[in-house]
N, C-alpha and C positions, 0 to 999 in steps of 0.2 A: 321706407321715408325716414331722411336723417333729422333728430330731435335740433332745436336749436342751441344746443351744448356740441353738436357735432358727435353723435354718440348716437347711435340706433336703438331702438325700443329693447332687441335682445341683451345689446349688450349693456345697456343702463339699467338694467332690473340688477343685475349681479352688485354694480357701483353700488347703487341705491340702498340694496341688502347691506352691503358692508358699513358703509355710513350710517346705517339705522345701529347696527351692533354696536360699531365704536362708541355711539350716543348713548346706547343702552350701559355700556361698559363703563363711561364716565359717569355718568349720573348714579349706577352703582357704587363708584367709588367717592363721589360726593355724598351719596346716603351713608353709606359706613364711616366717614370723614366725620359727617354731623351727629351721627349717633354716637361715636368716642368722644367727640367734644361734649355733649347733653350726660354721658355718663363721668367724664372727668368733674363738670361743673356737681353732680350730683352727689359724687363722693365727697368733694370739695364742701358742699351745704351740709352733707351729714357728720361731716368733722365737726362744721362749725356750730351746729345744732345741740350736737353731742358736750362739748368743751363750753359752751354758752350756758348749759342746763345746769351743769355741777357748780353745787354750791360753795365744795370745798374739793381743793385740788393741789396735790403736790408732786416733786419731779426734780431728779438729778440732770445736769447736762454738760455737754461737755464741746466747746465753742472754738470751732478756727475763722481766723479775721486775716485776711490777702491783704498786705502793703506792697506795692512795687517800688523801687530804689530810682533814683534819678538814672543808674546804669540799669535801667530795664530789668532789673532781678527780683521778683517774686520772693516775699518773706511772709511766715504765715505764721499768725501771733495766739500759740494754744490757750486756752483757760477752762475754767470747771467750775459748778456751780450748783445752786437749788434754788429751787421756786414751791413756795408755800403761798398759799391765797385761800381767802374765805371771802365769797359773792356777801354784800356788792362793795364792800371798799376796803379791804384789808389785804398786805401783803405783807412777805418777806423774800428778798432776793439776794441770794450773794454769790461773787464772783473773786475766785483767786486766779491769778495767772502768774509770769515771772516778775511783774512788774508792781502790779496792783491786788491787793484784797480789799474786798467792799461789803458793805451789807446796804440796803434800801429796807425800811421799815417804812409802814403805812397803815394808818389806825382809823382810816374814815375820816381824819381832821388833821394830821399831822404828819407829812414825809421827812424821813430823817434818813440823812444820807452820811454813813459814817465810813471812813477811811482806816480800816483794822492796822495795815504799816504804819501810818501817821498818827496814829490815836487823836485824831481829829473828826467832828462831825459838825454838822450844819443842821438846821431845822426849819422847815418851809410851813408855815397855817395854808391846808389845802384841802378844804370841804370838801366831800363827793363820793365820786364812784372808782374801782378802779380804771374804766376806760377815760375817766377824766385825768386822772393820771399819769395813765401813759400818755397821752396828750401832751400834757404839762409839762414832762421832763422831758421829751423828744424834741419838741417845739419852743419851748420856752429857755431850758436850760440845758439844751443839747446833751443830756445825758440819759440815754434809752434804757430801759428796762430790757434784760436779757429775755427771749422769746416774747416781746409785748404782743407782737401781732398775732400769735397764735392764740392766745387767752382772753383776747377780747369777749363780750359778752356776744358779738356778732363778728368774727373773722372775716365771715364770707364777705359782706359789701367790702371791708376795706382791702383784703387781698384780691379781689376781682375789679376794683376800681382801675378805669383806664386800659383794661388787660385787652390785647388785639391777635392775639392766638391761645390758642388750649390744645394739649396734648395728654392722652390717655397711653403710657409706655409699656402697659402691663403691672406687672409686679415686683418686688424686691424683696429681702431680706435685712433686715435692721437689727442687731442686736439679738439674732434669732427669731424674729416676729415677723411675719408674713404681712408686706404691706404693700396698698394699690401705690403705684408710681406715678405723677402726673406733673406735667411741667404748663409753666404759662409764659407768655410774654406781653411785654407792655413797652413803649418808644424808648425809654433809657435803661430799661433793667428785664432781667428773667427770672425766676422763682421756680425751683423747685420743691415737693412735697412730697412727701412718702408717709401714707395715711394706714395705720394697724388694720385690716381687716378682722369683722367679726361686731361683738356688739358692743366694743369702744374702741371708735375709731379714732384716736387719738392721733397728735402728728408724732413723728418717730424719726424724723430729718427735716431740715427746711434749709436750702441753701438759696440765697439771691445772688447772681452777678451783675456788678455795676456796668452796663456798657458803656456808661457816658465816661466813664474814668479809661484811661488810657492800659492796654491789656487787660481789661476786665476782672478784676481781682472781682474774689468771692468772699463772702461769710455765710459761714454752714453752723447750726446749732444741731445736734443731736442729742434725743430724749433718752433717758434712762429711767428705771425704776417708777414709771409712771402711776399714780393713786388718785381714785377720785372717789367722794361721796366718803361712807363710814368707816372706808380704811386708811384715813389718812388722821394722822395722828394730830391733835389740837396743838394748836400755838399760841405763842404771846406775840401781837405782833405793835406792843410799845416796846421804844427804846431805854433801858432800867442804866446803862451808863456805868456797865461793872469795871472799864477798866479805868473809869475817871478821866475817861477822853476831854479835850478841850473843845470847846464852842466858839467856831468861829464863822466869818460870813462866807456865803455859797464863794465867791469870789476868790478866798484864802484858803478852799477846800483842795489841798493837793494831794498826789497821789490817786487821783481814780480816773485818770484818763485812758482812754483805751489802747493811747499808743503809749510805750515808754519814751522818755526825754528824748534817748538818743536816736528814736526811730525819727523824731517828728523832724529836722533838717533832710533828711535820707525821703522822705517819701513824697510819692506828687497824689 
């Protein structure tokens, strides 16, 4: 007797078996994807917990910022710098490139922005923590600290906000260090992060791709000479003005832009 689908019982059984096999394969693939996503989140959380638990940190970095001209040419601005911090509220960060040589100091009470090339500085009263400093400089003054997303007390929540896709891409090697390689997607940007394997899961490399900007330019920061805890050399986070720099209002502080003046008219 034919079934209501026009297939006899003897022929239906193999079809049903094939469908069941396909379903099992699909469920297995979904399960593997979910496991990889969970593992990626766990690695990122371990990095955040490790970095957030360190009272003192220092590292050097190399950074690259892509810009796109009106002629659709991608250009890359390279810079290098240093970061030294002491929780809860002290940091010294430097960044030197072809057009700017700057230093940011914060002692928990006052933030100093110093343009070494122009020998100008400004100071802003700001009592609080490093996390408050990061937010104020980025949101209010549009002068983000290098690697700011990575040194927050809880970088996991900030990085994972609005994430819609997570991938564990295996491993990679950065500066000779074996790393877990992770990729995350949000609505307007992607970010990739390489996290050192072992008992010091620090961020080795961090790349942000801005998909809401034509041609999706990237910003990459690569960390080297990572130190934490007792291996960090004590630092002074106050500004002593050894070059007799002139104090100016923040709007008059020149030579600290992420873009050189001759790039600003050409970028999108």
